[in-house]
N, C-alpha and C positions, 0 to 999 in steps of 0.2 A: 776732569769731572766737577768740582766746585763751581768751575767758570759758566761748563753748556749748566749747570742748575738755577747758575743767576743767571740768565741771558732768558731757562725758559719758565722762570719761576709761575707759576700761574695768577701771580699777580706780577703787575705792572712797578718796577722799581726803577725810582729817579733819585739822584744827590745835585741841591744848588750849592750855591754859594753867598756869603751875607750879601752880592749882591743880584738873591737873584739869579742869580745867572746858572746853564745847566753846569753838573761837571765830572759827570753820568747818566746814562738814561741801557736800561739790559732791550733785547728785545723784544719780547715779552709788550713794552708798552710801543712801543716803534712800530710790529702789528699791530697795533689795537689803533695808532693813529695815522698806519698807514706812509708812514715814511720804511724804508729801505735799508740805510748809513748811522753810525753812533750820528755819524759829521756830520751830520745833515740838524745837529743841536748842540752839539756840544757852543758851549761860549753865548747861549742867544737865552735871551733873560725868560724865565717863565711864561711872560705872560702870551708869550706869542704861539701858548697851546690853549689856551684858555678865551673859554669868550668870552663878549663885551659884557654879562654880566658879572660875569666870575669875574673878574677884571675889576673890577668893582668891590666887590664882596672879598676878595683873597688881600687886593691891599690893604682897603679899609675896616678888616677882622679878623679873618686870620689868621696876617703875615705878624700884626699885630701882636695879638692873641700869644704866636709860637713864641714872638718875641718875650714876652711877658712871663710868664708858662713851658714853657722850654719844649708845647709839645700841640697835637690837636686832635683830636681822632672822631670817623664817622661822620666825614662831614659831605656833604652830595656837597656837586659840581659837574659841572658839562666845560669839556673838554674841547677843541677844537682840531679835527680830525688839516690829517692834511692839499685833503682838496676843497676844507671849507666847511661842511658841515662834526657838524656838536655830536657827543658821545657823553653820556650820564654815566658818573663816577660814584666808586669812592672814597675820603681821598682821607687818608691821614700821615704825621707826619711828626716829627721830635726834632729839637734839636740837638748836636752835640761838637765835640770842641774839637781837630784833629790840632797836634802842638798851640796856637793858637790862630788860628780860622777854624772861624766856626762852619757850619756847614747844618745844611736839613734836608734830611734821606726824607724820599714818600714814597707810603706807599697808598699806590690806588688798582684800583679792586671795579671793573667792570658792574655796573649798576645790574645788568642783565645774570651777572653771574652769581651774583648777592641773591635777584628776586632762586634764582631758578633752586636755591637752595635754603628759602624760605619758603614758598611752593611747595617745594618741595614734602619739608618736614612741617607745614602746615596739614597738605592733603594725609600725609602719612598720622596726622594729629585729630585727622577729621575721621578714618576710614577708623579709629581706634575707639571713637567713644561710642560712632550705629552701627560697627559689626565684631560684637565682643566675641563671635565664635575664632572670628580670625589676629583676635592683641598679642598669641605668641608672634607669633611668622611679622606679622607688624610690627609688631615696638622691635626684632629686631631690625628688620629697614631700618625704623628708623636711629637702637643704634650707628648702625651701621654709615647715618646718614652725617649724624650726630663726631661718630670716630673719623672719616672726611673733611668735619669744618678740627675738627681741632691738631692731626696734620696737618695738616695744610696755618695752621697759626705757626705748628710747632717749627714748618721749615721756613714761611717770612724768619722767625726764634735767630738760628741757627741761619739764612741771612744775613742774618742785623751783626752777628757776629764774625759775615769772613772777609776778607779782604778782598775783590769780587776778581783784579787783575793776578795772585798768586789762590787765592783758595785757601790758604791758611789761618786763621783765626787774627784780628783785624789788633789794631792797639786801645780800641772799645773793652774788647772782651778780653785784650792780656790783664788792664785796669781792672776790669771782676775778677780773673785766676789772680792776681797777687796780694789784693783787698785778703781775702776768703782766705790766705796764707800764713800774709799776717797776721789779721786777726786767729789763725787759731795758734802762730808760733807767741801769743801775750800768753796763749794760756797752760801750753805743756812746751815742752823740750824741746825743741823744734830750729833745721837749722837747715837756708839755700840761699843763691846769690845769685844775683841779678845780671845778663851783659848785653849790653848792647853789643851791632859791630854796624862799619861801616863799610861798606863796598870803595874799595881808594883807585878816585880818579874815574869814579862811576861818569858824571858829566863830560867826558870824552868819548865816551860806548854811544852816550846818544846826539853828541857831537860829527864826530866822524862816522856812522853806522848807518843811523835816522830814531825818533824815540823807539822804535815795534820794535830792531833789534833792543832796545834796553828794556822792552817786557821783556822776551825772549830771556835775554840772559838771568830776569828776574827770576823769575818762572821760574825755570832749569835748577838757579840757586837753588829758591827754597824749600826745591826736590831736595837735593841734595841736604840740605838741614835741615831739614824733619828726615831721613831716616837714617842720619846718622845720628840723631837721637832721639827717634824716638818718643813713645808710650807717656818715657817716665817722670821729661820736660815738657814743662807751654815754650811752644817753637807761634811766634807771632812780625805781622812786618808794622813793624814801626812810623812807617810812607816815607816814602822817595826810594832812596835805597840801602831804607836804617832798619836793620832788625832786630828782635831782642825773646833775651828766652830766660824765663825760671826755671833757675837750675836746684830742680828740687835737691835734699834733703843732702847736697856737697861743698865743702866746708872754701874754706876761701882755699887752701891750696889741690880739692881734689876739682874746686870746679877750673880753678885755669891750664892743669892736665889736662881737662877733656877741650876745654881750648883753642888749649897749642896742638893737642892730636885733630884734633879737624880745621886750626888753619894749619896746619902739618899736610890735612891730606885734600886739601884744594890744591898744593901744585903737580898735583896727577892727571888735575880735574879738566875737560873745559866746558865753559855754558854760554849757548847756541852756539858751539866753536872758536871762543874766544875765553882769553887766558884771563882772573878775574884772581884781584890777593884785598885784601879786607884787615881793616883793623881791632882790636877791641878792645871794651875798654868793660870789669866788670867793681864789682861794689860786695859782700856779705852780712846776712843781717846780724845785725848788734842790739841790746840793747836798746837802749830808747828813741829807732830807726821806725820808721815807719817809710812803705814802702815810695813817696816821691823825695823821697830822702836816701833812698839806695838807688832812686831810680836818676837819684844829681847826681850821684856818686860813682851811677858805672857811666855818664856821660865826659862829668869833667874828668876821669881818668880813659876814652876813648880819645875825647884832644890830648889828653897829654899822650899817648900810645901813635895819635899824628903827626905828632907835634916831636916825637926821635924817629920818626923815617916811616912811620906807618907799613903797615904787615906783619904788628903783634901784638903778645894779650897784656893788656900791660893791667891791674886790679891796682881801686882805690888805693890798698894801702905800701904800696909803693910806691909812689907816687914821689915822694921828698926823697926818696934813694936814688941814687946818684947812674947811668945809664953807664 
């Protein structure tokens, strides 16, 4: 369902890497530009989609602005469709970091869609000024259009927090949640743990069965993970085959017991028809910690779990104990 929302969003969504190469694109943008498959654009430079004048403007003005300030908003651009015709759009972009990699998320709204909304609002406002007897009815229409716009922006905000493959929270959304939780922990008695888990030997799945099969495994695994931990905890994809959890109100012992129970539950399941195992690294909030420190501790515990043979749960506080 979340993947469908991503693809059928009312706007085009595009992600570029630091070399302005296309990393992902949704179906709405493909349809707007006359492409049928995402593979036609993946790995291609963004300038393929820009008119000649837009190329100059983007690389001389917009791209430096994004690199310097981290974003740009409400920029008019002319994109080039597959058949060579131009299409005017409103362009928004923001830079994020996925690990050490900088990416640029772009939201592209056809000018025609935006013009229609503004035209309808302008027409309604004019009627309000000239037809007092219809004021109440027209005011309701205006509110409805404003609510539609607000809903559209809320949907875009939700999409920006979701991993496009699995539909669960992405790395950015997780970092927002852990910062909020750590701020609360500074003001009131609160305990919570962080777990990073990594699917063991996942590269072999991609090598043997292909990346499509790997994606099916990741989606199936994320469904199991979210259903197991429910709404009490935060589950997100950290990148690749790594997932990360914010275990609310769980102490060191409780968090390890929970992750061990999940690890054992994996033994009786297949994901996309394949058996997989995972390694788990845990850390628990202590006075003086911050979100980055907690994640580093959990990552160190994860690598210790791998060193000890994988398919096990390791807490940072146990790392000095002999296996």
